N, CA, C and O atoms as a Maestro MAE file, in Angstrom:
{
 s_m_m2io_version
 :::
 2.0.0
}

f_m_ct {
 s_m_title
 :::
 protein
 m_atom[280] {
  # First column is atom index #
  i_m_mmod_type
  r_m_x_coord
  r_m_y_coord
  r_m_z_coord
  i_m_residue_number
  s_m_chain_name
  s_m_pdb_residue_name
  s_m_pdb_atom_name
  i_m_atomic_number
  :::
  1 25 -2.448 2.704 19.578 1 A "UNK " " N  " 7
  2 3 -2.858 2.695 18.060 1 A "UNK " " CA " 6
  3 2 -2.449 1.771 17.864 1 A "UNK " " C  " 6
  4 15 -1.694 1.090 18.559 1 A "UNK " " O  " 8
  5 25 -3.129 1.474 16.305 2 A "UNK " " N  " 7
  6 3 -1.797 0.505 14.724 2 A "UNK " " CA " 6
  7 2 -1.475 1.842 14.505 2 A "UNK " " C  " 6
  8 15 -1.898 2.978 14.722 2 A "UNK " " O  " 8
  9 25 -0.268 1.057 13.826 3 A "UNK " " N  " 7
  10 3 0.637 1.485 12.837 3 A "UNK " " CA " 6
  11 2 -0.343 0.560 11.208 3 A "UNK " " C  " 6
  12 15 0.025 0.784 10.055 3 A "UNK " " O  " 8
  13 25 -1.007 0.025 11.394 4 A "UNK " " N  " 7
  14 3 -1.357 -0.835 9.594 4 A "UNK " " CA " 6
  15 2 -3.247 -0.536 9.809 4 A "UNK " " C  " 6
  16 15 -4.105 -0.906 10.610 4 A "UNK " " O  " 8
  17 25 -3.194 0.390 8.502 5 A "UNK " " N  " 7
  18 3 -4.511 0.842 8.602 5 A "UNK " " CA " 6
  19 2 -6.006 -0.154 8.641 5 A "UNK " " C  " 6
  20 15 -6.147 -0.860 7.642 5 A "UNK " " O  " 8
  21 25 -6.663 -0.214 9.278 6 A "UNK " " N  " 7
  22 3 -8.040 -0.048 9.520 6 A "UNK " " CA " 6
  23 2 -8.845 -1.034 8.721 6 A "UNK " " C  " 6
  24 15 -8.153 -1.293 7.737 6 A "UNK " " O  " 8
  25 25 -10.164 -1.825 8.653 7 A "UNK " " N  " 7
  26 3 -11.040 -1.803 8.085 7 A "UNK " " CA " 6
  27 2 -12.460 -0.220 8.084 7 A "UNK " " C  " 6
  28 15 -13.299 0.197 7.285 7 A "UNK " " O  " 8
  29 25 -11.947 0.185 9.594 8 A "UNK " " N  " 7
  30 3 -12.413 1.720 9.501 8 A "UNK " " CA " 6
  31 2 -11.936 2.536 9.269 8 A "UNK " " C  " 6
  32 15 -12.636 3.079 10.124 8 A "UNK " " O  " 8
  33 25 -11.494 3.116 9.002 9 A "UNK " " N  " 7
  34 3 -10.410 3.911 8.067 9 A "UNK " " CA " 6
  35 2 -10.696 4.354 6.802 9 A "UNK " " C  " 6
  36 15 -10.996 5.459 6.350 9 A "UNK " " O  " 8
  37 25 -10.461 2.693 6.070 10 A "UNK " " N  " 7
  38 3 -10.632 2.712 4.891 10 A "UNK " " CA " 6
  39 2 -12.111 2.714 4.729 10 A "UNK " " C  " 6
  40 15 -12.409 2.956 3.560 10 A "UNK " " O  " 8
  41 25 -13.257 2.507 5.590 11 A "UNK " " N  " 7
  42 3 -14.920 2.790 5.292 11 A "UNK " " CA " 6
  43 2 -14.867 4.753 5.925 11 A "UNK " " C  " 6
  44 15 -15.411 5.739 5.429 11 A "UNK " " O  " 8
  45 25 -14.453 4.694 6.499 12 A "UNK " " N  " 7
  46 3 -14.147 6.504 6.867 12 A "UNK " " CA " 6
  47 2 -13.381 7.643 5.556 12 A "UNK " " C  " 6
  48 15 -13.687 8.807 5.297 12 A "UNK " " O  " 8
  49 25 -12.460 6.879 5.013 13 A "UNK " " N  " 7
  50 3 -11.668 7.087 3.406 13 A "UNK " " CA " 6
  51 2 -13.580 6.960 2.571 13 A "UNK " " C  " 6
  52 15 -13.910 8.122 2.334 13 A "UNK " " O  " 8
  53 25 -13.853 6.727 2.468 14 A "UNK " " N  " 7
  54 3 -14.357 5.439 0.824 14 A "UNK " " CA " 6
  55 2 -15.708 6.951 1.138 14 A "UNK " " C  " 6
  56 15 -16.291 7.744 0.398 14 A "UNK " " O  " 8
  57 25 -15.682 6.667 2.728 15 A "UNK " " N  " 7
  58 3 -16.852 8.252 2.106 15 A "UNK " " CA " 6
  59 2 -16.681 9.550 2.543 15 A "UNK " " C  " 6
  60 15 -17.282 10.516 2.073 15 A "UNK " " O  " 8
  61 25 -15.684 9.594 3.641 16 A "UNK " " N  " 7
  62 3 -15.039 11.593 3.014 16 A "UNK " " CA " 6
  63 2 -14.747 11.591 2.103 16 A "UNK " " C  " 6
  64 15 -15.121 12.592 1.492 16 A "UNK " " O  " 8
  65 25 -14.190 10.919 1.556 17 A "UNK " " N  " 7
  66 3 -13.377 11.480 0.082 17 A "UNK " " CA " 6
  67 2 -13.677 11.230 -0.852 17 A "UNK " " C  " 6
  68 15 -13.668 12.027 -1.789 17 A "UNK " " O  " 8
  69 25 -14.091 9.904 -0.938 18 A "UNK " " N  " 7
  70 3 -15.198 8.936 -2.456 18 A "UNK " " CA " 6
  71 2 -17.120 9.300 -2.408 18 A "UNK " " C  " 6
  72 15 -17.928 9.301 -3.337 18 A "UNK " " O  " 8
  73 25 -17.316 9.571 -0.946 19 A "UNK " " N  " 7
  74 3 -17.970 9.506 -0.904 19 A "UNK " " CA " 6
  75 2 -19.279 7.921 -1.134 19 A "UNK " " C  " 6
  76 15 -20.510 7.908 -1.149 19 A "UNK " " O  " 8
  77 25 -18.438 7.006 -1.248 20 A "UNK " " N  " 7
  78 3 -18.292 4.993 -1.165 20 A "UNK " " CA " 6
  79 2 -18.773 4.924 -0.142 20 A "UNK " " C  " 6
  80 15 -18.279 5.737 0.640 20 A "UNK " " O  " 8
  81 25 -19.998 3.961 0.516 21 A "UNK " " N  " 7
  82 3 -19.897 2.888 1.495 21 A "UNK " " CA " 6
  83 2 -19.417 1.335 0.824 21 A "UNK " " C  " 6
  84 15 -20.008 0.584 0.048 21 A "UNK " " O  " 8
  85 25 -17.692 1.203 1.691 22 A "UNK " " N  " 7
  86 3 -17.599 0.002 1.344 22 A "UNK " " CA " 6
  87 2 -17.959 -0.697 2.424 22 A "UNK " " C  " 6
  88 15 -17.986 -0.247 3.569 22 A "UNK " " O  " 8
  89 25 -18.322 -2.111 1.999 23 A "UNK " " N  " 7
  90 3 -18.925 -3.405 3.563 23 A "UNK " " CA " 6
  91 2 -17.463 -3.100 4.571 23 A "UNK " " C  " 6
  92 15 -16.506 -2.331 4.670 23 A "UNK " " O  " 8
  93 25 -17.903 -3.952 5.017 24 A "UNK " " N  " 7
  94 3 -17.048 -4.358 6.113 24 A "UNK " " CA " 6
  95 2 -15.486 -4.769 5.548 24 A "UNK " " C  " 6
  96 15 -14.338 -4.338 5.434 24 A "UNK " " O  " 8
  97 25 -16.897 -6.659 5.127 25 A "UNK " " N  " 7
  98 3 -15.277 -7.430 4.956 25 A "UNK " " CA " 6
  99 2 -14.606 -6.662 4.326 25 A "UNK " " C  " 6
  100 15 -13.524 -6.310 4.796 25 A "UNK " " O  " 8
  101 25 -15.165 -6.040 2.735 26 A "UNK " " N  " 7
  102 3 -14.079 -5.422 1.587 26 A "UNK " " CA " 6
  103 2 -13.291 -4.545 1.946 26 A "UNK " " C  " 6
  104 15 -12.283 -4.415 1.250 26 A "UNK " " O  " 8
  105 25 -13.464 -3.631 3.157 27 A "UNK " " N  " 7
  106 3 -12.704 -2.828 3.873 27 A "UNK " " CA " 6
  107 2 -11.753 -3.316 4.245 27 A "UNK " " C  " 6
  108 15 -10.662 -2.863 3.901 27 A "UNK " " O  " 8
  109 25 -11.834 -4.147 4.876 28 A "UNK " " N  " 7
  110 3 -10.969 -5.180 5.126 28 A "UNK " " CA " 6
  111 2 -9.979 -5.707 4.488 28 A "UNK " " C  " 6
  112 15 -8.881 -5.693 5.045 28 A "UNK " " O  " 8
  113 25 -10.122 -6.336 3.089 29 A "UNK " " N  " 7
  114 3 -9.726 -6.735 2.742 29 A "UNK " " CA " 6
  115 2 -8.193 -5.434 1.329 29 A "UNK " " C  " 6
  116 15 -7.073 -5.548 0.830 29 A "UNK " " O  " 8
  117 25 -9.235 -4.531 1.393 30 A "UNK " " N  " 7
  118 3 -8.317 -3.422 1.075 30 A "UNK " " CA " 6
  119 2 -7.724 -2.743 2.229 30 A "UNK " " C  " 6
  120 15 -6.900 -1.836 2.110 30 A "UNK " " O  " 8
  121 25 -8.003 -3.035 2.956 31 A "UNK " " N  " 7
  122 3 -6.716 -2.374 4.489 31 A "UNK " " CA " 6
  123 2 -5.179 -3.588 4.141 31 A "UNK " " C  " 6
  124 15 -3.988 -3.527 3.837 31 A "UNK " " O  " 8
  125 25 -6.142 -4.492 4.416 32 A "UNK " " N  " 7
  126 3 -3.750 -5.579 3.897 32 A "UNK " " CA " 6
  127 2 -3.564 -5.292 2.685 32 A "UNK " " C  " 6
  128 15 -2.559 -4.644 2.396 32 A "UNK " " O  " 8
  129 25 -4.715 -5.803 1.407 33 A "UNK " " N  " 7
  130 3 -3.320 -4.526 0.109 33 A "UNK " " CA " 6
  131 2 -2.626 -3.127 0.938 33 A "UNK " " C  " 6
  132 15 -1.406 -2.980 1.007 33 A "UNK " " O  " 8
  133 25 -3.559 -2.196 1.509 34 A "UNK " " N  " 7
  134 3 -3.043 -1.555 1.398 34 A "UNK " " CA " 6
  135 2 -1.958 -1.251 2.365 34 A "UNK " " C  " 6
  136 15 -1.096 -0.406 2.125 34 A "UNK " " O  " 8
  137 25 -2.028 -2.277 3.984 35 A "UNK " " N  " 7
  138 3 -0.557 -2.140 4.270 35 A "UNK " " CA " 6
  139 2 0.642 -3.180 3.274 35 A "UNK " " C  " 6
  140 15 1.866 -3.055 3.324 35 A "UNK " " O  " 8
  141 25 0.225 -3.727 2.804 36 A "UNK " " N  " 7
  142 3 0.885 -3.805 1.485 36 A "UNK " " CA " 6
  143 2 1.973 -3.206 0.390 36 A "UNK " " C  " 6
  144 15 3.195 -3.147 0.257 36 A "UNK " " O  " 8
  145 25 0.720 -2.781 -0.346 37 A "UNK " " N  " 7
  146 3 1.318 -2.008 -0.651 37 A "UNK " " CA " 6
  147 2 2.501 -0.764 -0.021 37 A "UNK " " C  " 6
  148 15 3.501 -0.465 -0.673 37 A "UNK " " O  " 8
  149 25 2.190 -0.169 1.265 38 A "UNK " " N  " 7
  150 3 2.267 0.550 2.216 38 A "UNK " " CA " 6
  151 2 3.520 -0.300 2.158 38 A "UNK " " C  " 6
  152 15 4.402 0.196 1.459 38 A "UNK " " O  " 8
  153 25 3.858 -1.645 2.813 39 A "UNK " " N  " 7
  154 3 5.463 -1.492 3.319 39 A "UNK " " CA " 6
  155 2 6.156 -2.344 1.973 39 A "UNK " " C  " 6
  156 15 7.220 -2.964 1.972 39 A "UNK " " O  " 8
  157 25 5.554 -2.229 1.268 40 A "UNK " " N  " 7
  158 3 6.348 -2.404 -0.524 40 A "UNK " " CA " 6
  159 2 7.228 -1.117 -0.618 40 A "UNK " " C  " 6
  160 15 8.447 -1.051 -0.455 40 A "UNK " " O  " 8
  161 25 6.230 0.038 -0.957 41 A "UNK " " N  " 7
  162 3 6.476 1.541 -1.568 41 A "UNK " " CA " 6
  163 2 7.990 1.813 0.366 41 A "UNK " " C  " 6
  164 15 9.114 2.276 0.177 41 A "UNK " " O  " 8
  165 25 7.710 1.570 1.201 42 A "UNK " " N  " 7
  166 3 8.526 1.816 2.154 42 A "UNK " " CA " 6
  167 2 9.793 1.695 2.035 42 A "UNK " " C  " 6
  168 15 10.675 2.550 2.119 42 A "UNK " " O  " 8
  169 25 9.859 0.304 1.783 43 A "UNK " " N  " 7
  170 3 11.251 -0.348 1.662 43 A "UNK " " CA " 6
  171 2 11.745 -0.876 0.116 43 A "UNK " " C  " 6
  172 15 12.318 -1.947 -0.087 43 A "UNK " " O  " 8
  173 25 11.420 0.040 -0.833 44 A "UNK " " N  " 7
  174 3 11.512 -0.080 -2.251 44 A "UNK " " CA " 6
  175 2 12.468 1.622 -2.342 44 A "UNK " " C  " 6
  176 15 13.394 2.005 -3.058 44 A "UNK " " O  " 8
  177 25 11.595 2.341 -1.133 45 A "UNK " " N  " 7
  178 3 11.953 3.932 -1.027 45 A "UNK " " CA " 6
  179 2 13.457 3.904 -0.678 45 A "UNK " " C  " 6
  180 15 14.377 4.465 -1.273 45 A "UNK " " O  " 8
  181 25 13.506 2.977 0.628 46 A "UNK " " N  " 7
  182 3 14.806 3.071 1.773 46 A "UNK " " CA " 6
  183 2 15.780 2.874 0.869 46 A "UNK " " C  " 6
  184 15 16.761 3.617 0.900 46 A "UNK " " O  " 8
  185 25 15.653 1.526 -0.386 47 A "UNK " " N  " 7
  186 3 16.870 1.332 -1.384 47 A "UNK " " CA " 6
  187 2 17.505 2.280 -2.321 47 A "UNK " " C  " 6
  188 15 18.521 2.029 -2.970 47 A "UNK " " O  " 8
  189 25 16.944 3.216 -2.346 48 A "UNK " " N  " 7
  190 3 16.904 3.524 -3.625 48 A "UNK " " CA " 6
  191 2 17.967 5.443 -2.476 48 A "UNK " " C  " 6
  192 15 18.254 5.528 -1.282 48 A "UNK " " O  " 8
  193 25 18.201 6.616 -3.748 49 A "UNK " " N  " 7
  194 3 19.058 7.790 -3.433 49 A "UNK " " CA " 6
  195 2 18.303 8.388 -4.429 49 A "UNK " " C  " 6
  196 15 18.074 7.865 -5.519 49 A "UNK " " O  " 8
  197 25 17.746 9.944 -3.918 50 A "UNK " " N  " 7
  198 3 17.369 10.924 -4.685 50 A "UNK " " CA " 6
  199 2 17.864 11.133 -6.372 50 A "UNK " " C  " 6
  200 15 17.323 11.412 -7.442 50 A "UNK " " O  " 8
  201 25 18.886 10.892 -5.989 51 A "UNK " " N  " 7
  202 3 19.230 11.281 -7.509 51 A "UNK " " CA " 6
  203 2 18.774 9.577 -8.805 51 A "UNK " " C  " 6
  204 15 18.974 9.671 -10.016 51 A "UNK " " O  " 8
  205 25 18.469 8.882 -8.464 52 A "UNK " " N  " 7
  206 3 18.544 7.788 -9.132 52 A "UNK " " CA " 6
  207 2 17.680 7.949 -10.095 52 A "UNK " " C  " 6
  208 15 17.172 9.066 -9.991 52 A "UNK " " O  " 8
  209 25 17.111 7.129 -11.340 53 A "UNK " " N  " 7
  210 3 16.881 6.865 -12.099 53 A "UNK " " CA " 6
  211 2 15.518 6.904 -11.879 53 A "UNK " " C  " 6
  212 15 15.184 5.786 -11.487 53 A "UNK " " O  " 8
  213 25 14.490 7.709 -11.944 54 A "UNK " " N  " 7
  214 3 13.015 7.178 -11.611 54 A "UNK " " CA " 6
  215 2 12.394 6.084 -11.909 54 A "UNK " " C  " 6
  216 15 11.521 5.457 -11.309 54 A "UNK " " O  " 8
  217 25 12.899 5.923 -12.843 55 A "UNK " " N  " 7
  218 3 12.513 4.249 -13.829 55 A "UNK " " CA " 6
  219 2 12.669 3.208 -12.759 55 A "UNK " " C  " 6
  220 15 11.749 2.401 -12.624 55 A "UNK " " O  " 8
  221 25 13.798 3.125 -11.927 56 A "UNK " " N  " 7
  222 3 14.570 2.105 -10.885 56 A "UNK " " CA " 6
  223 2 13.631 2.057 -10.173 56 A "UNK " " C  " 6
  224 15 13.327 0.910 -9.845 56 A "UNK " " O  " 8
  225 25 12.684 3.271 -9.564 57 A "UNK " " N  " 7
  226 3 11.568 2.726 -8.046 57 A "UNK " " CA " 6
  227 2 10.353 1.588 -8.780 57 A "UNK " " C  " 6
  228 15 9.599 0.948 -8.046 57 A "UNK " " O  " 8
  229 25 10.314 1.481 -10.028 58 A "UNK " " N  " 7
  230 3 9.229 0.698 -10.663 58 A "UNK " " CA " 6
  231 2 9.334 -0.503 -10.676 58 A "UNK " " C  " 6
  232 15 8.560 -1.339 -10.209 58 A "UNK " " O  " 8
  233 25 10.745 -0.711 -11.462 59 A "UNK " " N  " 7
  234 3 12.129 -2.053 -10.832 59 A "UNK " " CA " 6
  235 2 12.098 -2.776 -9.380 59 A "UNK " " C  " 6
  236 15 12.220 -3.962 -9.070 59 A "UNK " " O  " 8
  237 25 11.906 -1.708 -8.678 60 A "UNK " " N  " 7
  238 3 12.386 -2.671 -7.641 60 A "UNK " " CA " 6
  239 2 11.629 -3.004 -7.506 60 A "UNK " " C  " 6
  240 15 11.496 -4.197 -7.778 60 A "UNK " " O  " 8
  241 25 10.198 -2.067 -6.843 61 A "UNK " " N  " 7
  242 3 8.493 -2.578 -6.773 61 A "UNK " " CA " 6
  243 2 8.391 -3.774 -7.571 61 A "UNK " " C  " 6
  244 15 7.760 -4.741 -7.144 61 A "UNK " " O  " 8
  245 25 8.991 -3.789 -8.758 62 A "UNK " " N  " 7
  246 3 8.073 -5.354 -9.694 62 A "UNK " " CA " 6
  247 2 9.320 -6.599 -8.114 62 A "UNK " " C  " 6
  248 15 9.000 -7.381 -7.219 62 A "UNK " " O  " 8
  249 25 10.183 -6.244 -8.456 63 A "UNK " " N  " 7
  250 3 11.560 -7.148 -7.822 63 A "UNK " " CA " 6
  251 2 10.962 -7.574 -6.604 63 A "UNK " " C  " 6
  252 15 10.748 -8.735 -6.254 63 A "UNK " " O  " 8
  253 25 10.659 -6.295 -5.862 64 A "UNK " " N  " 7
  254 3 10.425 -7.305 -4.713 64 A "UNK " " CA " 6
  255 2 8.740 -7.719 -4.468 64 A "UNK " " C  " 6
  256 15 8.445 -7.924 -3.290 64 A "UNK " " O  " 8
  257 25 7.883 -7.823 -5.249 65 A "UNK " " N  " 7
  258 3 6.797 -8.587 -5.644 65 A "UNK " " CA " 6
  259 2 7.070 -9.695 -5.959 65 A "UNK " " C  " 6
  260 15 6.367 -10.492 -5.337 65 A "UNK " " O  " 8
  261 25 7.758 -10.165 -6.634 66 A "UNK " " N  " 7
  262 3 8.083 -10.916 -7.565 66 A "UNK " " CA " 6
  263 2 9.456 -11.698 -6.215 66 A "UNK " " C  " 6
  264 15 9.687 -12.886 -6.440 66 A "UNK " " O  " 8
  265 25 9.999 -11.274 -5.367 67 A "UNK " " N  " 7
  266 3 10.283 -12.123 -4.545 67 A "UNK " " CA " 6
  267 2 9.519 -12.536 -3.519 67 A "UNK " " C  " 6
  268 15 9.689 -13.735 -3.300 67 A "UNK " " O  " 8
  269 25 8.713 -11.997 -2.775 68 A "UNK " " N  " 7
  270 3 7.027 -12.335 -2.528 68 A "UNK " " CA " 6
  271 2 7.267 -13.629 -2.153 68 A "UNK " " C  " 6
  272 15 7.815 -14.364 -1.332 68 A "UNK " " O  " 8
  273 25 6.234 -13.523 -3.681 69 A "UNK " " N  " 7
  274 3 5.546 -15.087 -4.506 69 A "UNK " " CA " 6
  275 2 6.555 -16.480 -4.191 69 A "UNK " " C  " 6
  276 15 6.663 -17.540 -3.574 69 A "UNK " " O  " 8
  277 25 6.948 -15.884 -4.799 70 A "UNK " " N  " 7
  278 3 8.808 -16.774 -4.409 70 A "UNK " " CA " 6
  279 2 8.453 -17.378 -3.343 70 A "UNK " " C  " 6
  280 15 9.264 -18.069 -2.727 70 A "UNK " " O  " 8
  :::
 }
 m_bond[279] {
  # First column is bond index #
  i_m_from
  i_m_to
  i_m_order
  :::
  1 1 2 1
  2 2 3 1
  3 3 4 2
  4 3 5 1
  5 5 6 1
  6 6 7 1
  7 7 8 2
  8 7 9 1
  9 9 10 1
  10 10 11 1
  11 11 12 2
  12 11 13 1
  13 13 14 1
  14 14 15 1
  15 15 16 2
  16 15 17 1
  17 17 18 1
  18 18 19 1
  19 19 20 2
  20 19 21 1
  21 21 22 1
  22 22 23 1
  23 23 24 2
  24 23 25 1
  25 25 26 1
  26 26 27 1
  27 27 28 2
  28 27 29 1
  29 29 30 1
  30 30 31 1
  31 31 32 2
  32 31 33 1
  33 33 34 1
  34 34 35 1
  35 35 36 2
  36 35 37 1
  37 37 38 1
  38 38 39 1
  39 39 40 2
  40 39 41 1
  41 41 42 1
  42 42 43 1
  43 43 44 2
  44 43 45 1
  45 45 46 1
  46 46 47 1
  47 47 48 2
  48 47 49 1
  49 49 50 1
  50 50 51 1
  51 51 52 2
  52 51 53 1
  53 53 54 1
  54 54 55 1
  55 55 56 2
  56 55 57 1
  57 57 58 1
  58 58 59 1
  59 59 60 2
  60 59 61 1
  61 61 62 1
  62 62 63 1
  63 63 64 2
  64 63 65 1
  65 65 66 1
  66 66 67 1
  67 67 68 2
  68 67 69 1
  69 69 70 1
  70 70 71 1
  71 71 72 2
  72 71 73 1
  73 73 74 1
  74 74 75 1
  75 75 76 2
  76 75 77 1
  77 77 78 1
  78 78 79 1
  79 79 80 2
  80 79 81 1
  81 81 82 1
  82 82 83 1
  83 83 84 2
  84 83 85 1
  85 85 86 1
  86 86 87 1
  87 87 88 2
  88 87 89 1
  89 89 90 1
  90 90 91 1
  91 91 92 2
  92 91 93 1
  93 93 94 1
  94 94 95 1
  95 95 96 2
  96 95 97 1
  97 97 98 1
  98 98 99 1
  99 99 100 2
  100 99 101 1
  101 101 102 1
  102 102 103 1
  103 103 104 2
  104 103 105 1
  105 105 106 1
  106 106 107 1
  107 107 108 2
  108 107 109 1
  109 109 110 1
  110 110 111 1
  111 111 112 2
  112 111 113 1
  113 113 114 1
  114 114 115 1
  115 115 116 2
  116 115 117 1
  117 117 118 1
  118 118 119 1
  119 119 120 2
  120 119 121 1
  121 121 122 1
  122 122 123 1
  123 123 124 2
  124 123 125 1
  125 125 126 1
  126 126 127 1
  127 127 128 2
  128 127 129 1
  129 129 130 1
  130 130 131 1
  131 131 132 2
  132 131 133 1
  133 133 134 1
  134 134 135 1
  135 135 136 2
  136 135 137 1
  137 137 138 1
  138 138 139 1
  139 139 140 2
  140 139 141 1
  141 141 142 1
  142 142 143 1
  143 143 144 2
  144 143 145 1
  145 145 146 1
  146 146 147 1
  147 147 148 2
  148 147 149 1
  149 149 150 1
  150 150 151 1
  151 151 152 2
  152 151 153 1
  153 153 154 1
  154 154 155 1
  155 155 156 2
  156 155 157 1
  157 157 158 1
  158 158 159 1
  159 159 160 2
  160 159 161 1
  161 161 162 1
  162 162 163 1
  163 163 164 2
  164 163 165 1
  165 165 166 1
  166 166 167 1
  167 167 168 2
  168 167 169 1
  169 169 170 1
  170 170 171 1
  171 171 172 2
  172 171 173 1
  173 173 174 1
  174 174 175 1
  175 175 176 2
  176 175 177 1
  177 177 178 1
  178 178 179 1
  179 179 180 2
  180 179 181 1
  181 181 182 1
  182 182 183 1
  183 183 184 2
  184 183 185 1
  185 185 186 1
  186 186 187 1
  187 187 188 2
  188 187 189 1
  189 189 190 1
  190 190 191 1
  191 191 192 2
  192 191 193 1
  193 193 194 1
  194 194 195 1
  195 195 196 2
  196 195 197 1
  197 197 198 1
  198 198 199 1
  199 199 200 2
  200 199 201 1
  201 201 202 1
  202 202 203 1
  203 203 204 2
  204 203 205 1
  205 205 206 1
  206 206 207 1
  207 207 208 2
  208 207 209 1
  209 209 210 1
  210 210 211 1
  211 211 212 2
  212 211 213 1
  213 213 214 1
  214 214 215 1
  215 215 216 2
  216 215 217 1
  217 217 218 1
  218 218 219 1
  219 219 220 2
  220 219 221 1
  221 221 222 1
  222 222 223 1
  223 223 224 2
  224 223 225 1
  225 225 226 1
  226 226 227 1
  227 227 228 2
  228 227 229 1
  229 229 230 1
  230 230 231 1
  231 231 232 2
  232 231 233 1
  233 233 234 1
  234 234 235 1
  235 235 236 2
  236 235 237 1
  237 237 238 1
  238 238 239 1
  239 239 240 2
  240 239 241 1
  241 241 242 1
  242 242 243 1
  243 243 244 2
  244 243 245 1
  245 245 246 1
  246 246 247 1
  247 247 248 2
  248 247 249 1
  249 249 250 1
  250 250 251 1
  251 251 252 2
  252 251 253 1
  253 253 254 1
  254 254 255 1
  255 255 256 2
  256 255 257 1
  257 257 258 1
  258 258 259 1
  259 259 260 2
  260 259 261 1
  261 261 262 1
  262 262 263 1
  263 263 264 2
  264 263 265 1
  265 265 266 1
  266 266 267 1
  267 267 268 2
  268 267 269 1
  269 269 270 1
  270 270 271 1
  271 271 272 2
  272 271 273 1
  273 273 274 1
  274 274 275 1
  275 275 276 2
  276 275 277 1
  277 277 278 1
  278 278 279 1
  279 279 280 2
  :::
 }
}
């Protein structure tokens, strides 16, 4: 079993939760984006403490994104 979201998972979720029929190609693109977002959130969360200011999480995600672009 893969740890990454698959296009089939995205298509199933679209059908079951949002009543959407997502094309296979688009589902693959969305799976890549979901994986990227999930990785950023998990990495950011591991750097924060429960008692940190909530806005710090947004700032950390933005910094992570900018570091990936460079």
